[in-house]
N, C-alpha and C positions, 0 to 999 in steps of 0.2 A: 448689777453689772454697770460699770462706769460708762457714761456717755462719751462718744468720741470727741476729741478736742476740735473746736471750730476752726475752719480754715481762715487764716488771717486775711483781711482785706488789703489790697494794695494801697499804698499812700496816694493821696490826691493833692497835687501841688496847687497852691493858690493861683488864680487867673486874675490878672490885672489889665485894665484897658491900656493899650499902647498901639500906635500905628506908626510904622516906618514908611516914610515917603521919600522915594528916590527915583529920579528920572520920570516923574509923573506917576509912578506905581505906588499905590497905597496898600501896604501889607500889614494886617493885624498880627501882633505878636504878643499874646497874653503872658508869655513867660520871659519877656525881655527884662523883667525886674531881677532875674537871676544873674545879670551882669554885675550887680552890686555884691561883691564878695563879702561885704560887711553886713549885709541884710541878715538878721538873725533867722529869718524864715528859711533861708537857703540851707544853713547848717541843720536846722530842724528837719527839713525835707530830706537831706542826704542821710541823716542818721535814721530816719524812718525807713528809707529805702534799704539801708543796710540791714535793719532788723527784719524787714520783709524778706529780703534775699536769704538771710540765715534761716528763717522759718521755712521757706519754700524749698530749701536745699538740704535740710537736716538729714533727709534720708540718704544723701550721697556721702555722708561722713565715712562709712565703711569702705566704699570704693576709693574715695580720695585718700584715705589712710593707706590702702593697699598700694596705690600708685606712688605715694610718697615713700613708702617702704621700698618699693622697687627701685626708685631713683637712689635712695640712700644705700641700698644693698650693692648696687652696681658701681657706685662712685667711690674711688679711693679718697677718703676724706682727709687722711693725713698724708700729705704728698709734698714733693719738691718740684718746682719748675726747672726747666733746663737752664743752667747758668749761662750768663752772657759775659764774655771776656771784655774788659775795658782797661786800657792803659791811660792813666791820667797825665796831665801836662807836667806833673812833678816827677814822672817816671815810674810811679808805683802802679802795679797792675792788680786787679781784683776780679773775682767772679761775682756777679750780681744775680740774685734769684729771689724767689718768694717761697714761703712755707705756708701750707694750710694744715690745720690741726682739727681732728675730729671733735665736734662739739662747739667749735668756734666759727662764727659767721664770716670772719674777715681774715685776710692773709697777714703774714708778717714779712716785711721786705728786709732782706739780709745781704751780706757780702762776706767774702773770705779772701785772703791773699791768694794770688795766682802766680804761678811760675812759668806756665806754658799754656798755649791754646790747646795742646794735645793732652793735658793732664787735668781732665774734668774732676771736680771734687766729688766725694762720695756723699752718702746720706747725712753723715755727721762730720763735716769738714773741720779741720783744725783752724783755729783763729776766727771762728764765725762771729760776726758782729751784727746784731739786730739793729737795723737802721730806723725802722718804723713799724711798730706793732699796732696794726689798724684796729684789732679787736680791743686793745687797751684804750686807744684814742676814742673808740666808739662807745665805750662804757657810759651808760646814763643817757644815751641818745636813742630815740626810737628809729631815727633815720641817720645814716652816715655814709657819705660818698667822698672818695678821694678824687680831686680834680687833676692834680699833677703831682708827680714824684720826680724830682730833678736834682741830681748830685752835681756840685760845681765842677768845672773842668779840672781843678787840681785834686778833687776827691775829698776835700776836707769839710765841706758844708752841704747841707740839704735844704732844699726848698720844697715844701709841699702845701697843698691847699685842700680844704675840706668843706663840705656842705652838710648841714645838720637839719635841713628842712625839706630838700627836694626841689627848691626853686632855682637851682643852678646859680645862685649867688654864693661865691666861695669866700673863705677866709684864708689868706696866705700867711704862712709861717716859715721862718728861716732859722735853722739851728746850726750850732757848731757840733760836728760829729764826734769830736774828741771829748768835749765836756758835756754834751747834750744841752747846753744852755742856749736860750734864744738869742738871736743876733738882732735884737730890737723888738719893738712891739708888733703884734699881728696887724695885718692890713686887711680890713673887712671889705665886703661888697666888690669882689673882683670876679672876672670871668675865669673859665677853667684853665686857659693856656698861659704859657710864660716861658722864659728862658734866661739862663745866666748870661750876663754880659761881662766876660772875664770872671774873676773870682770874688770881686768886691761890689758887684752891682747886679740887680735883677730887673728884668723887663717884664711887665705884667699888663693886663688889660682891664680897663674899666668899662662898665655897661651904662648905657643911657636909660631913660625911663621906659623905653620899649624893649629892654633886655638885649639891646644890640651892642656888641663890643665895638665901641666907637673911638677909644683912645688907648694908645700905648704909652705907659709911663715907665720911668727908669728910677728905681730905688737904689740909692747908695747906702751900703751897710754902715750903720752908725749914725745916719741922718734920720730926722723925724719923717714919717711918711708924708706929712703935710708939705714937706719941701720937695717931694718927688716931681721931677720935670716931665712935662708931656712931650714925648718924642714926636708923636704924630697924632693928629685928630682927623677923623673922617666925618665931614659934614653931610655928605650925600646919604640919605636914609636908606637907599637901596643897597649900600655896601656895609660889610662888617669886616673887622680886622682880626688878624692872627699874627703871632710872632714866633720866630724860631731862630736857630743858628746853623751855620754851615758845619759840615762834618769835621773840619779842622779847627773849629772854634774861632776862626779869623773874622767871620762876618756875622752880623745880625741881619735877619731878613724880616721885614714887615709886609704882610700881604693884605691888600684890600680886595675883597671879592664880592660881586653881586652874583645873581643867578646866571648872568650872561657875559660879564666882563671882569678883568683882573688888572691890578697894578701892584707892582712889587718894588719896595724900597730896600736899599742895603746901606749899611755903614760898618766901619771897622770896629770890631769888639775891643773893649778895654780903653776907649778914648774918653778923656775927661769931658769933652763937649761934643757928643756925637751929633752929626747932621745927616739924616737919611737922604739918600739920593735915589731918585726914581730909576729903576732898571730900564723900563720902557713905559712911556705914557699910556694911560688907559685909552682904549678905543672901544666904542660900543660893539658888543658881539664878539670881541676877541678875548680869549682866556689864555693864560700862560702860567707855567710853573718853572722855577729856576732851581737848578742844582749846581752849586759852586764847588770846584776842585782847583785849588791853587788860584791861578789867574785866569782859568777858563770857566765858562758858564755853559751848562747844557739846558736847553729850553724845550719843554714839551708845550706845544701851542696849537691853536686851531685857526690861525690866519691862513685863509684859503685852503684849509684842510679840516673838513667837518669832524672827522674822527681823530684829529690831532696828528702832528708831525713832530719829529725830533730834530733840533738844530743845535749848533755850537757857535759860541762867540767868545771874544775876549771880554773880561770884566771891564765895563765902561762902554762897550759897543751897544748902546741902547737902541739904535735904529734897526728895525727888523731887516732892512736892506743889507745890513752888515752881518746878518746871521747866515752861517753855512749849513745847508740842509744835510743831515746825516741819513735820515730815514723819512721819506715822504709819506704822507698819510694814505691809507687805503680804506675805502668805504667798508664799513662793517667790522673793521678791526680797530677797536678803541684803545689808543695809547693812554695809559693812566699815569705814568710817572717814570722817572729814571733815577738810579743811584750810580754815582760816578766813583770809581776806584782807580788806583794807579794801574792795576792789571786788567781792568775790564769795565764795561758799562753793563748795567743790569736793568733791563726794561720790563716794567709791569704793564700788562695789556689784557684785554678781554676779547676773546674770539669765540664765536658760536655760543655765547652765553656763559663761557667759563673763564674765570681769572687764571692767567698763566704767566710764565716768565720766559724771557729770551735774554741771551747773554752774547755780547760781542767782546772777544779777547783783544787786549791791547798789546801790540808788539813792543820790543825793546825801544824802538824809535818813536813810540807813541801812536803809531797808526792803528786804526781799528779794523778788525776783521769783520766778516758778516755776522749778523745776528742769527742765532739758532735757538729754537724753542727747546726748553727742557722737556724731555719726553715723558708722557703719562700714558698708562695702559688701561685706564678706565673710561667709559663713555661719558660719565658725569664726574666732575671733580672741582676742587678749588685749590690752586697753587699760588702762593704769595711769597714775595721776597721781603725780608726784613733787614734794613740797612745796618751794616756794621759800623761801630763807632770810629774805626780806624781806616783811613783811605789806603793804607799800605797793607791791608789784609790779603791773605791768600785764599780766604773762604768767606762765604756768607751763609746766613741761615734762611731756610725755606720752611714754610708750614704747608702741609698737604692734608686734605681730607676729602671724602666723598660722602654720599648719603649712607654708604655701607661700610666705609673705612674710617675708624676713629682717627682723630687728628694726630699727625706726626710732626715732629721737629727734626729737620734734616740739615746736616752740614753739607754744603755744596762747595767743592774745590774749584776755584776760578781757573786754575792752571790746567787741571786734568778733566774736569767735569765729573769726578768721582762723587758719589752720594753716600752718606752714612746716616742712617736713622739713629738719632741720639735718643729719642724717646717717642713711643707711641702711647696715646692716651689710654690708660688702663680702663677696661670694662670688667669689673669683678664678676665672679660667678654668682648667679642668682640662686637663693636657697631652693626655690621650687623649679625654676626653668633651666638651671644649669648655666654653663658658660655661653657667652655670646659667640655664635658661629656665623661668620660672614656669609658662608655658603648657604645659610638658611634664607637669605634675603636676596632680592633682585632690585636693581635700580634701572629705570627706563627713561628714555627721552621719547615723549609722545608729541604729536602735533595736532592742535585743533585748528579749525578754519573759521575765522571771524566773519561777520556779516559782509564785510567788503572784500572778502577773498584772501585776506592776509593770514598766513600760517603762524600760529602762536605756539611757542614751545611750552611744554609741561615737563617738569622733573618729578618722577614718582618713585617711591620706595614701598615695597610690600614684601610679605613673606612669600617664598617661592611656591608654597602650597595654598595660597589664598585662592578661593574659587572666584572665577571671573564670569559669573552668571548673573550678576546684578544683585546678589544677596549680601555681599560684603559691605561694610561701612567704609567711608573715606573722609578724611579731613583735607580740605582744599584751602591753601593759604595764598593770599595775594597782597601786593603792596602797590607798585606801579606809580612812582612819583620821583621827582628830583634826580632822575637818571641813576637811581640807586638800583643795583643789581642784587637780587636775592640768590645767594649762592647755594648750591646743592650740598649741604654740609651734614655732618653726623650729629645726632642728639640722643643722649641716654634716655631722657624722658620720653622720647618718641617710641622707644621700644615697648613701653607699656601700652601704647595705642596699637601697635602692630600685632602684639601678642593676643589682643582681644578682638581680632578679626577685622582690622582696618588697614587701608593703605594711607599713605601720606603723600600729598601732591602739592607742588608749587606751580601756580599759574604765572608765567613770566610775561605779564601783560605789558602793552605799550605804556609809556610813561616812565618805565624803568630803563636801565642801561644795558640790558642783556645783549642786544644786537646792534649796538653802536648808537651814535648820536641821533640818527634818524629815528630809531625806535623810541627814543625819549621825546623827540619833537612831535611825533605822531600821537603822543598821549599827554600833552600839556596844553594849557591855554584853550584856544578855540577847539582843539582836537581832543580835549579831555574825555569826551564821551567814549572814545575808543578803549580807554582803560577798562571801563565797565562792560562794554559789549564783548571785549576779549575774554574777560573773566567768565561771563555767561557762556560764551562759546566753549571754554575749557570745561566748565561744569557739564554741559550737554555732551561733550565728547567722552568724558569719563562714564557718563550714564550709557551712552550709545554703545560704548565698547565693553560694557559688562563689568566695569570696575565697581560700580555701585548703583544705587537707585535714588530717586529724589528724597525719599523718607530716610535713607541711610547716609545722605550726604551732609556733612557738617562743613561750615565755612568759617574762616577766621582771618582777621587783619587788624593792624594797629596803627594809630595816628592817621597818616594819609591812607593807609590800608583800611582803617576804620571808616573813612569816607567811602572807600570802595565797597565795603560791606553794606553800609547804609544805602548807597545808590542802587546796588544790584537787588536788594530786597524790595525796593520800590519797582524796579524794572522787570523783575522775573518772579512774580509770585508763584508759589507752588513748586519751585525748582529745588529748594533746599529744605533739609530736615531740621537744622538748628544753626544758629549763627552766634559767633562771639566777636564783638567789636571792642577793641582795647583802645583806651584814650582816643576815641574817634573824633575826627575832624568833620563833624556832621552838620554844622551850621556855618559853612564856609562863607556864604554871602554876607551874613551879618558881621562876621569877624573881619573880612577883607574890606568891608565898607568903613571900618573904623581905624584910621591911621594911628590913633593913640594907643591901640592895643599892642602888646608885645609882638614884635617880628612881622607886623602886618605889611609895612611898606616893602620890606625885603621880599615878600611873597608875591608881589604884583607881577614880577617877571615870570613866575611859575604858573599862576592861575589866571592872570589878567587883572586889569585895574578897573573895577566896577564903579569907582568914584568918578572918574573922568571919562570913562568909555561906556556908553550905554550898551554897546554890543557885548562887551565883557560882562556887564550886569546880566544880560539876558542869557548868555550861555552858562554862567554859573547858576543862575536861578533855575535853569532847565534840568540840572542834575542834582542840585543840593538836596540831601536827604530830608532836611527839616522843612524844605519848601514844597516837597512832593509826596506827602504822606498819603497812604491809602486807608480805606475803611477796613480792609481785611486782606487775607492772603499771606500774612507774615508767619514764619515759623517761630518756635521758641527762641527768644533773644536774650543773651547775657551781655551786658555792657559793663566794662570795668574802667575805672578812672582814678585819678588822684587829686586831692584837694589843692596841692601846691604846684600843679603842672602849669608851667609858664608857656609851653609850646601850644598845647590845646587846653585852654582853660576849662575847669570842671563845669562851667556854665553850659558848654555845648552838649555833652552827653546828658546832663541833667535836664536841659530843655527838651532834648529829643525824646527821652524816655517819658517825660510828663506829657508831651504832645501826642506821642504814640498811644499811650495808655488812654488819654482822653478820646482819641479818635477811634480806637478799636474796642474800648470798653474792656470786658473780661474775656474776649474771644481767644486770646493767646497769652502765654506767659512772657512777660517782659520784666527783666531783673536788672537792677542797677547796684553795683558794688563799688564803693568809693573808699580808697585808702586815705585815711585821715592824717597820715604822717609820711607822705611820699610825693614824688614828682612824676615827670613824664615817663621815666624808666621803671616806675613801680617801686616796690620795696627794695631795700638795699642789702639785707643779709641773705646769704645763700640758702639757709634753711627756710626762711620766710618765702623766698622765691620758689623753692621746690614745692612748698605747700600751695602757693598760688597756681603753679603749673598743674599740680595734681588735682586741685579743685576744678580748674577750667577743663581739663581733659575728662574728668569724671562727669561733669555736667554735659559736655558735648556728646559723650558716648551714651549716657543715660537717655538723653533726649532724641538720639537717633537709633535707639533700640539695641544697645550693646548687650552682649551676653557674657559678662565677666566670668561666669562659672564654666564657660565653654570656649576656652581660648583655642586659636588655630594652632595646629602642630602637635 
C-alpha cells in the first residue's frame, strides 16, 4: 500500500533586521526588504507561495470546475452589445457596438452605417466594419488591457491605447480607418485617458515617477512625438489630471483633481496654439464639474453644499458669484453629475444608497421645468444615464439592474418619458438547474446598528427558500473608501454561490458614498475606524437575524476593501469562517509614509498625512492590519494579488502573509496567490477571470462548510 503524500510545508520568508523610526516610534519590520521589487528573493518567495497554494487547494479543482462551467453555461458568449448612434462632423452616421465570440477572451469593436436612430441593426448588419479586434491585438501577450478607444470627430481615425503588463502604463496608437495604416509612431508610457482635439491632433496624459497623471500633451498628426507640446502641467503632488471634450466637440476640458478640490481649464478645440483658461480657480475643499452646451456651462459643485448643488453660468463667468443656482443641495441626496441637451438636463444622483436619474425638460424658450425622478419599482437597484453624443437628441440611454434583475439597456425619450428596453442581459438556461427565475430569489435592505448607534445599510440577495435559522452560508462583501458606492447589481457568478446554500450581502459601511458626503466623511481620516466597526456590526446583524453563523460566514474585499478585511480580522476574532482579501492595502502606514511610492501623496487627503502629522501616524497605526497582528483567532485566509500592481504593490500582501504566518505558526491556513502577469484589476481575459472567480468562490464555500451536492431548491 502506498504511503500518503506528505503535506507540504508553508514557505518561510527571510527575515532581515530593519527598524522604522518615525515620530520617535521605533518599529521593527523584518520584511521591509520586500519593498525592493528587484530582490530575487521576493520572486522566489512569491513562486513558493503559489506552489503551496496550488498544493493546498488541489482538492477544490472539481468544485471550481463546476462553478466555471456554471458561469460559462449561463453566459451568452457570442453576443452583440446594444449599438450606439453617432453622427460625425462630416455628416456620416454610424452604429457603434462590440462583438464577443465564444472561445475568445476579448471583444471586437465594430461599426456599420446608420440611417435612423429608430432602425437598429440586426445581428449581421450590412456594411459592418471591424475597427479593433482586441483578441488579435492581444495575441502573444499574457496580459492585455485597452485603456481608451476613441474615434475622431469626423469618424475617419481611431486612437486606442493598450497595456501589456498590468502596470497601467499604456501605449497610444492612432490609425487611419480607411487604410488601417498608422498615423505616426506609437507613443509609449501614457496614462489611460485622452481625447481628440479636432481631427488632426490628440491630447493625452503623461505620468510622473509616482504614477500620477501630471501633464497633458498635444500630439499633432504627422509630427514626431518628441515635438508634442505640454498644454498643462500640474506641480502639486496632491492633484492628478484628466482630459476630455465637450459634447459638441467645441471645447477641450482639462481637470485637475485632488481628493478634496478641483480646477478645470478649457480651450477651443482645433486651434493651432491652444491656451487653456481656468474655468474657476481652485479653492481648498471645493470640488466642481463642468458640462458645456454651446455658450452655457452647467456646474455641479459643493461650494456651501456638502452633497453638491447644480448651477448655470455663461462660458467665461468663472466667478462663483456669477453662477445661477438651478438646484440647491440637499443633505443625503448626492448629486453626481449632469448631462445637458437641447431638450433637457439629465441629472445623475444617489439617494438612499441607490444611483438614480432625474430629468428636467427644456421648453421651446429654453426655460427648464422641474426635475423628476425616473420611476423604479424595486427596493434595491442601480439606474444610470449614459450621455448621448448629440446635444440635439430626443432620447438617451439608461442602464438598469438590481441584485435580482440582470442588466438592461433602455431607450428613454426626453420628450415623452417613454422607456423601451433595447436589451436585457441574457442568462442562459443551466443544464442542471434550468432557467434563471427571478421569482426564486429575494433582495432585501437590512439595517445593522453600529457601536455609536448609526444605522448601517446592508443589501442582501438569497434564494426565497433559504432557511433563516443560522444554518445557511453567507458571503459578506465590503469596501468603504473614496466615497465609492457599492451598487446592488446582478452577477451570473453569484448564482453559483446562492444555489449552494448561501446568501450574498453588501455592507454599505461608512467611507463609501451610499448615504451622501457625510457618510464618506465619517469613514475617512481620523474617523476611518468607523468603516471597520460598521462591517463588524453588519456581520453580527446577519448572524443575529439567522442568515448565517460565524463558521458559515465568509467575508471578502479588495484593495481598500482588503484593508477592511485585514482590520476586522484583527478586531473581531472568531466572528468569521473564512476571508478573501484581494490586492489588499494591508500595510497602509509604511506605504503612506513614503512619498516616493506611486500615488502616496494624493492619498494623504483620504487617510491622513503621517509624515507631517503625528496624530495621523497614530490613528493609521491603530488600525493597520500589518501593525496589529494577533497570535491566533484568524479564520482560513486567502490573499490574492498581482506582481505588476501599481496601486497596491505586491509587497503589502506578501509582507502581511509572511508576518501572519510567522506570528501564528501553523494554527491556521494562510494562502497567498500572486498573478505574475497582471496588475491591480487582476487577469485581463474573460475566461481567466471566470476561472479566478470560480476558484475564489470554491475556496470560500469549502472553508465555510458548503455542501455542493445538496443545493438549495
